[in-house]
C-alpha positions in Angstrom: -11.3 15.0 35.0 -11.4 17.6 32.3 -8.8 20.2 33.0 -6.3 22.6 31.5 -3.6 21.2 33.7 -3.1 20.2 37.3 -1.5 22.5 39.8 0.2 21.9 43.1 1.5 24.7 45.4 3.9 24.7 48.3 4.8 27.4 50.9 8.3 28.2 52.0 9.1 29.0 55.6 11.1 32.1 54.6 9.9 35.6 55.5 9.0 36.2 51.9 6.6 33.9 50.2 8.1 31.8 47.4 5.4 30.2 45.4 6.0 27.2 43.2 3.7 25.8 40.5 4.3 22.5 38.8 1.7 21.8 36.1 1.1 19.2 33.5 -0.2 20.0 30.0 -2.7 17.4 28.8 -1.3 15.1 26.2 1.4 12.5 25.5 4.7 14.2 24.4 8.1 12.9 23.4 10.0 16.2 23.1 9.4 20.0 23.2 11.2 23.2 22.4 10.7 26.8 23.5 10.6 29.6 20.9 11.2 32.9 22.6 10.2 34.8 19.4 6.5 34.3 20.1 6.8 33.0 23.7 5.4 29.6 22.8 6.3 25.9 23.4 6.1 23.5 20.5 5.8 19.9 21.6 5.5 16.7 19.5 3.0 14.1 20.4 3.1 10.3 20.1 0.8 8.2 18.0 -0.9 7.1 21.2 -2.2 10.5 22.1 -6.0 10.2 21.8 -6.6 13.8 20.8 -3.6 15.1 19.0 -1.4 12.1 18.0 1.4 12.5 15.4 1.3 16.3 15.7 3.2 19.3 16.8 1.2 21.4 19.2 1.6 25.1 20.0 1.2 25.7 23.7 0.9 28.9 25.7 3.4 28.4 28.6 1.7 31.0 30.8 -1.4 28.9 31.3 -0.8 25.5 29.6 -3.5 26.0 27.0 -3.0 24.1 23.8 -3.7 26.7 21.1 -3.4 24.5 18.0 -2.0 21.1 16.8 -0.7 20.3 13.3 -0.3 16.8 11.9 3.3 16.3 10.8 3.9 12.5 10.4 4.2 9.1 12.1 5.4 9.1 15.7 7.5 12.4 15.9 10.2 11.9 18.6 12.5 14.9 18.6 12.1 18.6 17.8 14.5 21.6 17.6 14.1 25.2 16.6 16.3 27.4 14.5 17.9 30.3 16.4 15.8 32.9 14.7 12.6 31.1 15.8 11.2 30.8 12.2 11.5 27.0 11.7 11.3 23.7 13.6 13.1 20.5 12.6 11.3 17.3 13.6 12.6 13.7 13.7 10.4 10.6 13.7 10.4 7.0 14.9 7.5 5.9 12.6 9.3 7.1 9.4 12.9 7.5 8.4 12.7 11.3 7.8 13.3 14.7 9.1 10.9 17.5 8.3 11.1 21.2 8.5 8.0 23.0 9.9 7.5 26.6 8.9 6.1 28.5 11.9 4.8 31.4 9.8 2.6 29.0 7.6 2.2 26.2 10.1 3.1 23.7 7.4 5.9 21.3 6.5 8.0 22.9 3.8 10.9 20.4 3.6 11.2 16.6 4.1 14.2 14.4 3.6 15.3 10.9 4.5 17.7 10.0 7.3 18.9 7.0 5.2 20.4 3.7 6.3 17.8 1.6 4.4 20.6 -0.5 2.8 22.6 -0.8 6.1 22.5 -4.1 8.0 21.4 -2.1 11.1 19.2 0.4 9.2 17.2 2.3 8.6 18.4 5.2 10.8 16.4 7.7 12.8 17.2 11.1 14.4 18.2 10.8 18.1 19.0 14.6 18.5 18.8 17.5 16.1 20.9 20.7 16.5 20.2 23.5 14.0 23.4 25.4 13.3 23.7 29.0 14.3 22.6 31.7 11.9 21.2 29.1 9.5 17.7 27.9 8.7 19.0 25.3 6.2 21.9 23.5 8.0 21.5 21.1 10.9 23.6 18.6 12.7 21.8 15.3 13.5 22.9 12.5 15.8 21.6 9.3 14.1 20.5 6.0 15.8 19.4 2.6 14.7 16.4 0.8 16.2 18.1 -2.5 16.3 21.1 -3.2 18.3 23.3 -1.7 21.1 25.2 0.6 20.8 22.6 2.4 18.6 24.7 5.4 17.7 25.2 5.8 13.9 27.2 8.9 13.8 26.6 12.7 13.5 25.6 14.0 10.0 25.3 17.5 8.6 22.3 18.1 6.4 22.4 21.1 4.1 18.9 22.0 3.0 17.9 18.4 3.3 21.1 16.9 1.7 23.5 14.9 3.8 27.1 16.2 3.6 29.9 13.7 2.8 31.9 13.7 6.0 30.2 12.1 9.1 31.5 10.9 12.4 32.1 7.2 13.2 29.2 5.1 14.3 28.6 3.0 17.4 31.0 5.0 19.7 30.2 8.6 19.2 28.0 11.5 20.2 24.5 10.5 21.1 23.8 14.0 22.5 25.2 17.2 20.8 25.4 20.8 21.9 26.8 24.2 20.8 30.2 25.7 21.7 31.4 29.2 21.7 32.2 29.0 18.0 29.6 28.6 15.2 31.7 26.1 13.3 32.4 23.9 16.3 29.9 21.6 18.1 30.5 19.2 20.9 29.0 15.8 21.6 28.9 13.2 24.4 28.7 9.4 24.3 26.1 8.6 27.0 25.2 5.0 25.8 28.5 3.1 26.2 31.4 3.1 28.7 33.5 5.2 26.3 31.8 8.3 27.9 33.8 10.4 25.4 33.3 14.2 25.0 34.1 15.0 21.3 34.9 18.3 19.7 33.6 18.4 16.1 34.5 20.8 13.3 31.9 21.7 10.7 32.8 22.5 7.1 31.0 22.4 3.7 32.1 18.8 3.5 30.4 17.8 6.7 31.6 17.2 10.2 34.9 15.8 11.6 35.9 14.8 15.2 39.0 16.9 16.1 39.5 16.1 19.8 38.2 13.6 22.4 38.1 14.4 26.1 37.3 12.4 29.3 35.7 14.9 31.6 32.3 13.3 32.2 31.2 9.8 33.1 27.8 8.2 33.4 25.1 6.8 31.2 22.2 8.9 29.8 23.8 12.2 30.8 22.6 15.2 28.8 24.7 18.3 28.0 23.8 21.9 27.7 26.1 24.8 26.6 25.8 28.4 27.8 28.1 31.3 28.2 31.5 29.5 27.9 30.5 26.4 29.9 29.3 23.0 28.9 27.0 21.5 31.7 26.2 17.9 32.3 23.2 16.5 34.0 25.5 14.6 36.3 26.3 17.9 38.1 29.6 18.6 36.4 30.7 21.2 33.9 33.7 22.0 31.7 34.9 25.3 30.3 34.8 25.9 26.6 37.2 28.4 24.9 37.5 28.6 21.1 35.7 25.3 21.0 38.2 23.6 23.2 37.1 21.9 26.4 39.1 22.3 29.6 38.6 21.3 33.2 35.7 23.0 35.0 34.0 22.0 38.3 31.2 20.2 40.1 28.1 21.5 41.9 27.8 20.7 45.6 25.2 18.0 45.5 26.5 14.4 45.7 23.2 12.9 44.6 23.4 13.9 40.9 24.9 10.5 39.8 21.9 8.6 41.1 19.2 10.7 39.3 18.4 11.4 35.7 18.1 15.1 35.7 17.8 18.0 33.3 20.2 21.0 33.5 19.5 24.6 32.4 22.0 27.4 33.0 20.6 31.0 33.3 23.6 33.2 32.8 21.7 36.5 33.2 21.3 35.8 36.9 24.4 33.6 37.3 22.4 30.5 38.3 22.3 26.9 37.1 19.1 24.9 37.6 18.7 21.1 37.8 15.3 19.5 37.7 14.2 15.9 38.2 13.2 13.3 40.7 13.9 14.5 44.2 16.0 12.5 46.7 13.0 11.9 48.9 10.2 11.5 46.4 8.4 14.0 44.1 10.0 16.3 41.6 12.7 18.8 42.7 14.1 22.0 41.2 17.5 23.1 42.6 19.2 26.3 42.0 23.0 26.8 42.3 25.2 29.9 42.3 27.3 29.8 39.1 30.4 31.1 40.8 30.5 29.4 44.2 28.7 26.2 42.9 26.7 26.1 46.1 22.9 25.6 46.5 20.9 28.8 46.5 17.3 27.5 46.6 15.4 24.1 46.5 11.8 23.7 45.6 10.0 20.3 46.0 6.8 19.3 44.2 4.6 16.3 45.1 1.5 14.8 43.6 3.0 13.5 40.3 4.3 10.1 39.2 7.9 11.0 38.8 10.2 9.7 36.0 13.6 10.5 34.4 13.8 13.8 32.6 14.3 13.7 28.8 14.5 17.4 28.2 14.6 20.5 30.4 14.4 24.1 29.1 14.1 27.6 30.5 11.2 29.8 29.4 12.5 33.1 30.8 15.8 34.8 31.6 14.8 35.6 35.2 15.0 32.0 36.5 11.2 31.9 37.1 9.8 29.8 34.3 10.9 26.4 33.0 9.5 23.4 31.1 10.4 19.7 31.0 9.5 16.5 29.3 9.8 13.3 31.4 9.9 9.6 30.6 6.2 9.4 31.3 5.8 11.5 28.1 4.4 14.3 30.3 5.0 18.0 29.4 5.6 19.8 32.7 5.5 23.5 33.3 7.4 24.9 36.3 7.3 28.4 37.8 9.0 29.8 40.8 8.3 33.4 41.9 7.9 35.6 45.0 4.3 36.4 45.7 3.2 39.7 47.3 0.4 37.8 49.1 1.8 36.3 52.2 -1.3 34.9 53.9 -2.9 31.6 53.1 -6.4 32.0 51.5 -9.5 31.3 53.6 -10.6 27.7 53.6 -13.4 26.6 51.3 -16.7 26.0 53.1 -19.2 25.1 50.3 -20.8 22.0 48.9 -18.6 18.9 48.7 -20.8 16.2 47.2 -20.6 15.4 43.5 -23.7 13.6 42.4 -23.7 10.7 40.0 -23.5 11.8 36.3 -23.5 15.4 37.3 -21.1 18.3 37.9 -20.5 20.5 40.9 -19.7 24.2 40.8 -17.7 25.4 43.7 -17.0 29.0 44.5 -14.0 30.4 46.3 -14.8 32.4 49.5 -15.6 36.0 48.9 -12.7 37.0 51.1 -10.4 35.2 48.7 -12.0 36.7 45.6 -11.5 40.2 47.0 -7.7 39.7 47.0 -7.3 38.8 43.3 -7.9 36.2 40.7 -8.5 32.6 41.9 -6.1 30.0 40.6 -7.6 26.5 41.1 -5.7 23.3 41.5 -6.8 22.1 38.1 -5.1 25.1 36.5 -8.3 27.1 35.7 -8.7 30.7 36.7 -11.9 32.3 37.9 -14.2 32.7 40.9 -15.8 29.2 40.4 -14.6 25.7 39.5 -16.7 23.1 37.7 -15.8 19.8 39.3 -16.5 16.6 37.3 -14.6 14.1 39.4 -14.1 13.4 43.1 -10.8 14.2 44.7 -8.8 16.8 46.6 -8.8 20.4 45.5 -7.3 23.7 46.6 -6.7 27.1 45.2 -4.3 30.1 45.3 -4.6 33.8 44.6 -2.7 35.4 41.8 -1.0 38.7 42.6 -0.5 41.6 40.2 2.4 39.7 38.5 0.3 36.5 38.2 2.4 34.9 40.9 0.3 32.5 43.0 0.0 32.9 46.7 0.4 29.9 49.1 -2.3 27.3 48.6 -5.5 27.2 50.6 -6.4 24.2 52.7 -7.3 21.2 50.5 -10.9 20.3 50.4 -12.3 17.0 49.3 -15.1 16.4 46.9 -16.9 13.1 47.4 -18.9 11.0 45.0 -22.5 10.3 45.9 -24.8 7.9 44.2 -28.2 9.2 43.1 -31.3 8.1 45.2 -33.8 5.7 43.8 -36.7 7.4 42.0 -39.8 7.8 44.2 -43.2 6.2 43.5 -46.5 8.1 43.2 -49.4 6.4 44.9 -52.2 5.5 42.6 -54.8 8.4 43.0 -58.4 7.9 43.9 -59.3 9.1 40.5 -57.4 10.1 37.4 -60.2 12.5 36.3 -60.4 16.1 37.4 -64.0 17.3 37.5 -65.1 20.9 37.3 -64.8 22.9 40.5 -62.8 20.1 42.0 -59.2 19.0 42.4 -57.1 15.8 43.0 -54.2 15.1 45.2 -51.1 13.0 44.4 -49.0 11.5 47.2 -45.7 9.6 47.5 -45.6 6.0 48.6 -43.5 5.7 51.7 -41.9 9.2 51.8 -38.6 9.4 53.6 -37.9 12.0 56.3 -34.3 12.2 55.1 -35.3 13.4 51.6 -37.2 16.3 49.9 -39.5 15.8 47.0 -39.8 18.1 44.0 -42.8 17.7 41.7 -42.7 18.5 38.0 -44.8 21.6 39.0 -41.9 22.9 41.2 -43.9 22.2 44.4 -41.9 20.7 47.3 -44.4 18.7 49.3 -45.2 15.1 50.0 -48.8 15.6 48.8 -49.5 17.6 45.7 -53.0 19.1 45.1 -53.7 19.0 41.4 -55.9 21.7 39.9 -55.3 21.2 36.2 -55.1 18.2 33.8 -51.7 17.1 32.7 -48.8 14.8 33.3 -47.2 14.8 36.8 -44.0 13.3 38.1 -41.7 13.8 41.1 -38.0 13.5 42.0 -36.3 12.7 45.3 -33.6 14.9 46.7 -31.4 13.6 49.5 -31.2 16.0 52.4 -27.6 15.1 53.3 -26.0 15.1 49.8 -28.5 17.2 47.8 -28.4 14.6 45.0 -31.5 14.2 42.9 -33.0 10.9 41.6 -34.4 10.3 38.2 -38.1 11.4 37.8 -40.8 8.9 38.9 -43.2 7.3 36.5 -45.6 9.9 35.3 -49.3 10.1 36.4 -51.7 11.3 33.7 -54.7 13.4 34.9 -57.5 14.2 32.5 -60.4 16.6 32.8 -64.1 16.0 32.8 -67.3 18.2 32.4 -68.9 16.6 35.5 -69.3 18.9 38.5 -67.4 18.0 41.6 -69.2 18.1 44.9 -68.8 21.0 47.2 -66.3 20.8 50.0 -67.7 19.2 53.2 -68.7 21.1 56.3 -67.1 19.6 59.4 -68.1 19.4 63.0 -66.1 20.4 64.8 -64.4 22.5 62.2 -60.7 22.7 61.4 -58.5 24.3 62.8 -59.3 22.7 66.1 -58.0 22.9 69.6 -59.2 20.1 71.9 -58.8 19.0 75.4 -59.8 15.4 74.6 -57.3 13.1 76.2 -56.7 10.5 73.5 -58.7 11.3 70.4 -61.4 13.4 68.8 -63.9 12.5 66.1 -64.6 14.8 63.2 -67.9 14.4 61.4 -68.7 15.7 57.9 -72.1 17.0 56.8 -73.1 13.7 55.1 -73.9 15.2 51.7 -71.5 13.1 49.7 -71.3 9.4 48.8 -67.8 9.1 50.4 -65.0 11.1 52.0 -61.3 10.9 51.5 -59.4 11.8 54.7 -55.7 12.5 54.9 -53.8 12.7 58.2 -50.1 13.5 58.8 -50.1 10.8 61.5 -52.3 8.0 60.3 -52.2 8.5 56.5 -55.2 8.3 54.3 -58.6 6.7 54.9 -61.7 6.5 52.6 -65.1 6.1 54.3 -68.7 7.3 54.2 -68.6 9.2 57.5 -66.6 10.4 60.5 -62.9 10.3 61.0 -61.0 9.9 64.3 -57.8 11.9 65.0 -55.7 10.4 67.7 -53.3 12.2 70.0 -49.7 12.0 68.9 -46.3 13.4 70.0 -46.0 14.9 66.5 -48.3 17.9 67.0 -50.2 19.5 65.6 -51.8 16.9 63.3 -52.4 18.0 59.8 -55.9 16.9 58.5 -57.6 17.3 55.2 -60.8 15.8 53.7 -62.4 15.8 50.3 -66.0 14.8 49.4 -66.3 12.1 46.7 -69.4 12.0 44.5 -71.0 8.7 43.3 -69.3 9.4 39.9 -65.9 9.6 41.6 -65.4 13.4 41.4 -63.4 14.9 44.3 -64.2 18.3 45.9 -61.6 20.8 46.8 -60.0 19.8 50.1 -60.8 21.2 53.5 -57.5 21.5 55.4 -56.5 22.3 58.9 -54.9 21.1 62.1 -56.0 19.4 65.3 -54.1 20.5 68.4 -54.4 18.4 71.6 -54.0 20.2 74.9 -53.5 18.5 78.2 -55.7 19.7 81.1 -54.0 20.4 84.5 -54.2 17.9 87.3 -57.4 17.9 89.3 -57.2 20.3 92.3 -58.8 19.8 95.7 -60.5 22.4 98.0 -60.0 23.1 101.7 -62.5 25.1 103.6 -61.7 27.5 106.5 -65.0 27.8 108.3 -63.7 30.5 110.7 -62.9 32.9 107.8 -65.4 31.5 105.4 -62.6 31.0 102.8 -62.1 28.3 100.2 -58.5 27.4 99.2 -57.6 25.6 96.0 -54.5 23.4 95.7 -54.0 24.7 92.1 -51.3 27.5 92.0 -50.1 27.4 88.3 -52.9 29.7 87.0 -56.4 31.0 87.5 -59.1 29.1 89.4 -62.6 28.7 88.2 -65.1 28.4 91.1 -68.5 26.7 90.6 -71.6 26.8 92.8 -73.8 23.8 92.3 -71.9 23.1 89.0 -72.5 26.7 87.7 -69.5 29.0 87.3 -69.7 31.8 89.8 -66.3 33.4 89.8 -62.7 33.3 88.6 -59.7 34.2 90.8 -56.2 34.9 89.9 -55.0 33.3 93.2 -56.0 30.1 95.0 -58.4 31.7 97.6 -62.1 32.5 97.2 -64.8 33.7 99.6 -68.0 32.0 98.7 -71.1 34.1 98.1 -73.8 31.5 98.8 -74.6 28.5 101.0 -74.3 25.2 99.1 -71.8 23.0 97.3 -68.6 24.5 95.7 -66.0 23.0 93.4 -63.0 24.4 91.5 -61.2 23.8 88.3 -57.6 24.9 87.4 -57.0 26.8 84.1 -54.3 25.3 81.8 -53.1 26.4 78.4 -56.5 26.1 76.8 -58.3 23.7 79.1 -59.7 23.5 82.6 -59.0 20.6 84.8 -61.6 18.1 86.0 -63.8 19.4 88.9 -62.3 19.1 92.3 -64.0 17.6 95.4 -67.3 19.3 96.5 -67.2 21.5 99.6 -70.4 22.4 101.5 -70.5 26.0 102.7 -72.7 28.1 104.9 -73.0 31.8 104.2 -74.9 33.9 106.7 -74.7 37.3 105.0 -76.3 38.1 101.6 -74.1 40.0 99.1 -74.7 40.8 95.5 -72.9 38.2 93.4 -70.9 38.9 90.3 -73.0 36.4 88.5 -76.1 38.4 89.3 -74.6 41.6 87.9 -76.4 43.2 84.9 -73.5 45.1 83.6 -73.2 42.6 80.7 -76.1 40.9 79.0 -76.3 38.5 76.0 -78.8 38.9 73.1 -80.2 36.8 71.8 -79.9 34.0 74.3 -80.3 31.2 73.2 -78.3 32.2 70.1 -77.4 30.8 66.7 -74.6 32.0 64.5 -73.9 35.2 66.5 -74.5 36.5 69.9 -74.3 40.2 70.9 -72.8 41.4 74.2 -74.6 44.5 75.6 -72.7 46.6 78.1 -74.3 49.0 80.7 -73.4 52.6 80.7 -71.7 52.2 84.1 -69.6 49.2 82.8 -68.6 51.2 79.6 -67.5 54.2 81.7 -65.6 52.0 84.1 -63.8 50.1 81.4 -63.1 53.0 79.2 -60.2 52.2 76.8 -58.8 49.5 79.0 -58.1 46.1 77.3 -61.0 43.7 77.4 -60.8 39.9 77.0 -63.9 37.9 76.0 -63.7 34.1 76.3 -66.2 31.3 75.4 -65.8 28.1 77.5 -67.6 24.7 77.3 -69.1 23.3 80.4 -66.6 20.5 80.1 -63.8 23.0 80.7 -62.4 23.7 77.2 -61.8 27.3 76.0 -63.3 27.6 72.5 -62.7 31.3 71.8 -60.6 34.1 73.2 -60.8 37.6 71.8 -58.8 40.6 73.0 -60.3 44.0 72.2 -61.2 47.5 73.4 -64.7 48.8 73.8 -65.7 51.0 70.9 -69.3 51.4 71.9 -71.9 49.7 74.1 -71.9 46.3 72.5 -69.7 43.6 70.9 -70.5 40.4 69.1 -69.2 36.8 69.0 -69.2 34.5 66.0 -70.7 31.1 67.0 -70.2 29.3 63.7 -68.8 25.8 64.3 -70.1 25.7 67.9 -72.4 22.8 68.6 -75.8 23.3 70.4 -75.4 23.3 74.1 -74.6 25.2 77.3 -71.6 27.6 77.4 -70.0 30.2 79.6 -69.1 33.7 78.3 -66.5 35.4 80.5 -65.8 39.2 80.1 -62.7 40.3 81.9 -60.7 43.5 82.3 -58.7 44.7 85.2 -61.8 44.2 87.4 -63.3 40.9 88.5 -64.6 38.9 85.5 -68.3 39.0 84.5 -69.7 35.5 83.7 -72.7 34.8 81.6 -74.4 31.6 80.7 -75.1 31.2 77.0 -77.3 28.6 75.2 -76.2 27.9 71.6 -78.7 26.3 69.2 -78.5 24.9 65.7 
């Protein structure tokens, strides 16, 4: 994963929110030093660092950014800074030298040998470097061999690159060295053999001399750190230093120090001493002690890292909030502890969580979190969004006005997802686009769990092509949103041939039908062939009609193109076929005493027929017949009438004017072709006025073909009969009054 550094946050249970951030600067480091003069860390890299090996790198401790790296030599292993912050001294394991690096020019301006080439155990290398106070030219160096144990080869004073005559004894001596309260006195500790001696050393122009040896500390690999009259050991003990002389001190109240390789850093300005290293229960731990009572003040735990011994630990501020460490993993760690003003956990992330193969995913913090401040992501980046390049667990915090992070959000997991296979375009009927025509490209075996995006930007399973060119398509998984590679391209060329005109269909699309299982659509027959497409049955190429079958996937999408003898395709005719289900067949009962017919159909209107001719429509189930003879009834469904009921013979003794005989509405012409006019009598127009009027056209088989809702604007209205086959039909005009029914004959 590309990142600036990795961040983990933890929330304390106290009433104020203490936020902890442990971060790792990318790279492989052997040692580091903090220079307060420019608030920068300078870390030396090993020869195995793939990006900045054998260099010293300048790092911004506020964000972990590596600002610049400068080549200095083979395998730098230790670095120290002069107290004025102008120079670094760097020791190496790949060469027997120490180099001075000028921080104003960013160049090495002095290099000298650490010697020992003629010694049986040589050559020698710098184990620790201590620039003397108030000097840029004089340094104390603890030397080591690379051969045999014990490795210590004495402490040497170098004056402007020249070794002074007096050195301390080798083998049993001071592997680690530190300041005291006097500029001409330093102190060292033997942490590599059971001598465990603490040695006071005096510095003169002739070199360095051991003047006293003490036995205050014990333990291998302990490091020492001087501050404000005390010399602290990483084993949890300290001694007092007065005029360079060590005297008994004390021990901090944590009995686990002897079992862990820690770093120690006193912060005298707040009377605290901090220890950092592997925790007693896993992860890293930072522990703060009161410098007077020697008792624990605070403990912060950090998980998510592979923990190791601490090689170096340093403070980056005098307020006890910022620290850095180098561990035995050769990792440079940044630590910050602070009190955030933001006490609530940020809202949970609810965006996309799938990382597609060979791609990146940009995630955005919720708007409610962005409104509170800058977003601090778990990879160390800052901003409203995070570009994710690897699957894993992520979280974020919010930086308050002091750049202190809030508690972390809930972690969200980003998952890897493989890309879908590229789709395949079905071979088209023709690769030639004729004038006034078009082609269609379809996908072989399209999946309902995917979306398809053509090179034109269209998102459909079938692409209508209107221009010549190259066409391809990609598949997008609905669940993951991942895209496939593009399909193989289909090349479409253009031709000067004229494409046939679009076919005329009977019945036309869009089509509502009461057919129970299927309906056949017939083209005009003016083309050599026809290409049919159905959303249910796929494609079919024939020289005539096409049958659409009823399906539960309604409505059925249908399109058809005419194909000329030369292979040119017309523009498509497109539409839908909707199948409606007629109601169940009703039956009639006849009450002779009241001369009333009763239909069993109660779900809608009833259509009453006298000798198979529609006579009346009732809103209810009862009807008083007007004539003697045979009656039947049909129930009205969504757009269909039921089959005719049983026949009932009636005897009517009185003669009344029937609705069917009314002359309030007449049709002209009748028979009609293309259009029929409805003429209304003056009495009908006055009675209806501005009331809503419904005009319906029904087939004699009981299917409603047209329904128009209107208001009278004169003494006539018209109906469009295009697409209606020749035959007998019923025109029903209905307002709040009883409906007026007229027979109509349509002709071709």
